[in-house]
C-alpha positions in Angstrom: 137.6 94.3 97.8 140.7 95.1 99.8 140.5 94.6 103.5 141.2 98.2 104.3 138.3 99.4 102.2 136.1 96.8 103.7 137.0 97.9 107.2 136.5 101.6 106.4 133.1 100.9 104.9 131.7 98.9 107.8 133.6 100.0 110.9 130.9 102.4 112.0 128.3 99.7 111.7 130.5 97.4 113.9 131.0 100.1 116.5 127.2 100.7 116.7 126.6 96.9 117.0 129.2 96.7 119.8 127.4 99.4 121.7 124.1 97.6 121.3 125.7 94.5 122.7 127.0 96.4 125.7 123.5 97.8 126.3 121.9 94.3 126.1 124.5 92.7 128.3 123.8 95.3 130.9 120.2 94.3 131.0 118.8 97.4 129.3 116.6 95.4 126.9 114.0 98.2 126.5 116.6 100.7 125.1 115.5 102.3 121.9 119.1 101.9 120.7 118.6 98.1 120.4 115.4 98.1 118.2 117.5 97.1 115.1 119.5 94.5 116.9 118.2 91.5 114.9 118.9 93.1 111.5 122.3 94.3 112.6 123.2 90.9 113.9 122.3 89.2 110.6 124.4 91.9 108.8 127.4 91.2 111.1 127.2 87.5 110.3 127.2 88.3 106.6 130.3 90.5 107.0 132.0 87.7 109.0 131.2 85.2 106.2 132.6 87.6 103.6 135.8 88.2 105.6 136.4 84.5 105.9 135.6 83.8 102.2 138.0 86.6 101.1 140.8 85.5 103.4 141.1 88.7 105.4 143.5 88.8 108.4 142.9 86.6 111.4 142.7 89.8 113.6 139.6 91.1 111.7 138.0 87.6 111.6 138.5 87.0 115.3 137.1 90.5 116.1 134.0 89.8 114.0 133.7 86.3 115.4 133.7 87.5 119.0 131.0 90.0 118.3 129.0 87.3 116.4 129.2 85.0 119.4 128.1 87.7 121.8 125.3 88.6 119.4 124.2 85.0 119.1 123.9 84.8 122.9 121.8 88.0 123.1 119.7 87.2 120.1 118.5 83.8 121.4 118.2 85.2 124.9 115.9 88.0 124.0 114.2 86.7 120.9 110.4 86.9 121.0 108.0 84.0 120.3 107.5 82.9 116.8 104.0 84.3 116.7 105.2 87.7 117.7 108.0 87.5 115.1 105.4 86.6 112.4 103.1 89.4 113.5 105.9 91.9 113.5 107.0 90.9 110.0 103.5 91.4 108.5 102.8 94.5 110.6 106.0 96.3 109.5 108.7 94.1 108.0 106.9 93.1 104.8 105.8 96.5 103.6 109.3 97.8 104.5 110.8 95.1 102.4 108.4 95.8 99.4 109.5 99.5 99.5 113.2 98.6 99.8 112.8 96.4 96.7 111.0 99.1 94.8 113.0 98.6 91.6 112.0 95.0 91.2 108.4 95.7 92.4 108.1 98.6 90.0 109.4 96.6 87.0 107.2 93.6 87.8 104.1 95.8 88.3 104.8 97.6 85.0 105.1 94.4 83.1 102.0 92.8 84.7 99.6 95.7 85.0 100.9 97.3 81.8 100.3 94.2 79.7 96.9 93.7 81.4 95.6 97.2 80.7 97.0 97.3 77.1 95.5 93.9 76.2 92.2 94.9 77.7 92.0 98.0 75.6 93.1 96.2 72.4 90.6 93.4 73.0 87.8 95.9 73.6 88.7 97.7 70.3 89.4 94.6 68.3 87.1 91.8 69.4 88.6 89.0 67.4 91.9 89.5 69.3 90.6 87.4 72.2 90.7 84.2 70.1 94.5 84.7 69.5 95.0 83.9 73.2 92.0 82.0 74.4 90.3 79.0 72.9 86.7 79.5 71.7 85.4 76.9 74.1 87.2 78.8 77.0 85.7 82.0 75.8 82.2 80.5 76.0 82.9 79.2 79.4 84.0 82.6 80.6 80.8 84.1 79.2 78.7 81.6 81.1 80.6 82.4 84.3 79.8 86.1 84.2 76.4 85.9 82.7 74.3 88.6 84.5 71.5 86.0 84.9 73.7 83.5 86.8 72.7 82.7 90.4 76.3 82.9 91.5 79.1 84.5 89.7 82.6 83.2 88.8 84.1 79.7 88.5 81.5 76.9 89.1 78.8 79.6 89.3 76.0 77.1 89.9 77.4 75.8 93.1 75.5 76.0 96.4 76.7 78.3 99.1 77.7 75.3 101.1 80.5 74.6 98.6 82.2 77.9 99.4 84.7 76.2 101.7 85.6 73.8 99.0 86.1 76.7 96.5 88.2 78.5 99.1 90.6 75.6 99.1 90.6 75.5 95.3 91.4 79.2 95.0 94.2 78.8 97.5 95.9 76.0 95.5 95.3 77.6 92.2 96.5 81.1 93.1 99.6 79.9 95.1 100.5 77.6 92.1 100.5 80.6 89.8 102.5 82.8 92.2 105.1 80.0 92.9 105.4 79.4 89.1 106.0 83.2 88.6 108.6 83.3 91.4 110.5 80.1 90.9 110.9 80.6 87.2 113.1 83.6 88.0 115.9 81.1 88.4 116.0 81.0 84.6 117.9 84.2 84.6 114.7 86.1 85.2 113.2 85.1 81.9 110.6 82.7 83.4 109.2 85.4 85.7 109.2 87.9 82.8 107.2 85.4 80.7 104.6 84.6 83.4 104.1 88.2 84.3 103.4 89.1 80.7 101.4 85.9 80.0 99.1 86.4 83.0 98.7 90.1 82.3 97.7 89.4 78.7 95.3 86.6 79.6 93.5 88.6 82.3 93.4 91.7 80.1 92.0 89.8 77.2 89.2 88.3 79.3 88.4 91.7 80.9 88.3 93.5 77.6 86.1 90.8 76.0 83.6 90.6 78.8 83.3 94.4 79.0 82.7 94.7 75.3 79.8 92.1 75.3 78.0 93.9 78.1 79.0 91.7 81.1 81.1 94.5 82.6 78.9 94.9 85.7 79.0 91.2 86.7 82.7 90.8 85.8 84.1 94.0 87.4 82.0 93.7 90.5 83.3 90.1 90.9 87.0 90.8 90.5 87.3 94.2 92.1 87.3 92.8 95.7 89.7 89.9 95.7 91.7 91.5 92.8 93.3 93.9 95.2 95.2 91.1 96.9 95.4 88.6 94.1 96.8 90.8 91.4 99.1 92.6 93.7 100.4 89.2 94.9 101.2 88.1 91.3 103.2 91.3 90.8 105.1 90.8 94.0 105.8 87.2 93.2 107.2 88.3 89.8 109.3 90.9 91.7 110.8 88.2 93.8 111.6 86.1 90.7 113.2 89.0 88.9 115.4 89.6 92.0 116.7 86.0 91.7 117.3 86.4 88.0 119.1 89.7 88.5 121.4 88.1 91.1 122.4 85.6 88.5 122.8 88.1 85.6 124.6 90.8 87.6 126.2 89.4 90.8 128.6 92.3 91.0 131.8 91.4 92.9 130.2 88.4 94.5 130.2 84.9 93.2 126.9 84.0 91.5 126.2 81.4 94.2 126.7 84.0 97.0 124.7 86.7 95.2 121.9 84.3 94.6 121.9 83.2 98.3 121.7 86.8 99.5 118.9 87.6 96.9 117.0 84.5 97.9 116.8 85.6 101.5 114.8 88.7 100.7 112.9 87.0 97.8 111.6 84.3 100.1 110.4 86.9 102.5 108.5 88.6 99.7 106.9 85.3 98.8 105.8 84.9 102.5 103.8 88.1 102.1 102.5 87.0 98.8 101.1 83.8 100.4 99.2 85.9 103.0 97.8 88.1 100.2 96.7 85.0 98.3 95.0 83.5 101.4 93.0 86.8 101.8 92.2 86.8 98.1 90.9 83.2 98.1 88.7 83.9 101.2 87.2 87.0 99.6 86.7 85.3 96.2 85.0 82.3 97.8 82.7 84.0 100.2 82.2 87.6 98.9 83.0 88.0 95.2 80.7 85.2 94.0 77.6 86.2 95.9 74.7 88.0 94.2 73.2 89.2 97.5 75.2 92.4 97.6 74.6 94.8 94.8 77.4 95.7 92.3 77.5 99.2 93.7 78.3 97.8 97.2 80.9 95.5 95.8 82.5 98.5 94.0 82.7 100.4 97.3 84.2 97.4 99.1 86.6 96.8 96.3 87.8 100.4 96.3 88.3 100.2 100.1 90.3 97.0 99.7 92.5 98.5 97.0 93.1 101.6 99.2 93.9 99.3 102.1 96.5 97.3 100.1 98.2 100.4 98.7 98.2 102.2 102.0 99.6 99.1 103.7 102.5 98.7 101.3 103.3 102.4 101.0 102.8 103.7 104.5 102.9 100.9 107.2 106.2 100.6 109.1 107.7 103.9 108.0 108.7 104.7 111.6 110.5 101.4 112.0 114.0 100.3 110.8 114.0 98.7 107.4 114.4 94.9 107.4 117.8 93.5 106.5 
């Protein structure tokens, strides 16, 4: 990109950032004009790095460097504590990021939930199809897990309630392992994330269709409906993060692949941070709520519906009055 075009495209942003600096340096830290300062500061640093990499004039680089130095001083002078930053990310930044990456989120959700629903219907209509994906011994194990006569439902169903904390740790490690696998394999030009989204969708759909067909629908669906809101959504979001990495390698645009990947990784890692939170919540619900038979299936359905509404409302509505994250 020519320097003149680069300057014309971003001059307004630089002028706005300079005004924010003036406001902060005058001590007006509560001004509404400075609410996007952190995101604008990071954006300016990216512009400076691009100007240096492209060999633009020293006049432009010096101008951006001076603003970056002033911004650095103000950023570290006024930055909030790490706890507040984390809280702000999850209370507004993460759902904003999910919406800003709607293309990758939509593609990953379609692959995962689409294959899950399709395989569930096919397995329900054609019972033998389950054995094309799942070993017969594993099918028998699944049937024992969700037997309506079981004292506790799910993995290791005969455990005592005192073992719930142990299972909480197991679910965390298992779920995060699946999510990280789905995310990190996106470095294989996105093919790894594509594979794991489809694989997990097909496997979950096959099990769901089979258990529904043999009459275990109440125990199975009442078990998964609660933690599934967080766990299944997290898998789709991990896949979206992986697809973003793969797309940066496949279509870097005018950037070098390394630079495109670096920029994509910044947002992808933020998506994964939200995924980890979702998986922690899913593990807690699965260990302490989903497996219990104290609550009736009807109550579990109500709680599950509320949790799905909470997840969708959080991702679609929270943070809409704030500036989108960089």
